[in-house]
SEMI-265771 format. One record per residue (C-alpha): x, y, z. Coordinates in steps of 0.001 Angstrom, whole numbers, plus 500000, padded with zeros to 6 digits. Example, Ala and Ser with C-alpha at 12.3 -4.5 7.8 and 13.67 -1.06 7.14 Angstrom:
2
512300495500507800/513670498940507140/
This chain:
152
520346245237907915/523346244576905695/525353241406906018/528580243299905211/530824243299908255/533775245509907425/535506247094904508/539216247707904160/541116248299900925/538085247108898912/537995243811900807/534514243088902092/533927240507904791/530384239198905083/528663237210907775/525820234726907646/524114234071910993/521720231241911824/518473231896913705/518103230091917046/514358229684916484/514636228305912936/517987226541912497/519380223551914418/516314223391916684/516041219605916990/517738217171919335/520994215796917929/522331212501919272/526056211712919420/527624211789915926/524267212659914291/523715215864912299/521032218413911555/521238220006908105/520310223538907084/520376225496903826/521321229007904883/520140231596902365/521688234968901699/525216234365900406/526618237332898507/528062234940895903/527973231242895028/531789231185895312/533155232288898677/536095231818901014/535122231042904614/537425232958906945/535888232257910344/533183230367912219/531749231302915613/529192229569917820/526955230418920743/525279227452922433/523202226736925513/525005223428926062/528736222848926458/529068220263923679/531681219370921094/530254220345917693/531412220045914118/530123222338911363/530339220555908010/529989222370904689/528428220706901626/528232221893897991/524517221143897500/521342220539899477/521942216828898801/524408216873901725/525954213509902708/525342210358900697/526685206820901053/527377206920897308/530687208792897218/529922210098893723/526814211839895078/528137213038898440/528780216803898378/531055217222901442/533453220136901081/535039220967904452/534487221171908208/535372223053911389/535298221588914903/533879223808917662/534936222030920862/533113223937923610/534224221622926480/537899222333925638/537837225880924264/534416227390924933/533874230109927508/531046231937929263/530680235418930684/530874235392934490/530338231611934449/526724231935933292/524658232063930127/525566230603926768/528926229192925716/531002231013923097/533778229948920750/535301231182917488/537744229766914973/539377232515912934/541987232747910167/540339229999908137/540887229661904398/538111227368903173/537124227713899508/533401227037899180/531163226792896139/527386226442896163/527023223999893275/523223224468893346/523866228132892473/521138229158894933/523281231520897052/522991229095899978/525483227759902469/524686224063902941/525667223327906538/525331220338908850/525774220682912615/527167217474914112/527161216670917823/530427214909918729/529593214677922455/528172211623924247/525474213922925654/522678214690923188/522017218239922049/518623219235923427/515725220267921204/514055223638921673/514856226388924158/517449224468926214/519436223424923138/519658226698921240/522633227175918922/523642230136916764/526415229705914192/528018232686912467/530063232151909308/532387234942908168/533337234928904493/534544236914901508/533646236603897841/536051234865895500/536258234654891734/
């Protein structure tokens, strides 16, 4: 299955989707993160245009983007933070017929991103901003979709 989403006037929008059984599967306490290296970018230089989430729990999340798999570091010269998007499910999330998972999307983003490792990976950390911990396993499933386009 192609990761190309739509084509219009030679503009191609791609999506990278996490796997609920592989990514962000652990418990995440308040303000803690779980890091993932998401493979499959079309380019090492992209522009993130949107981020969507589906989650079992109605929590306030932040998705942070890093340039390398070194992620955060207390040494500011080594830290590779690039940008972030808050996904506040308690304030803006919704469910279908009041049941099932929570949904939310942030569109019209313009986040330049570069994979400095040059491994065609998106280095992402999911942070739980809620006082309630994100559950591990089946009751804490999360799927994050990142929409992007290539840039020169």
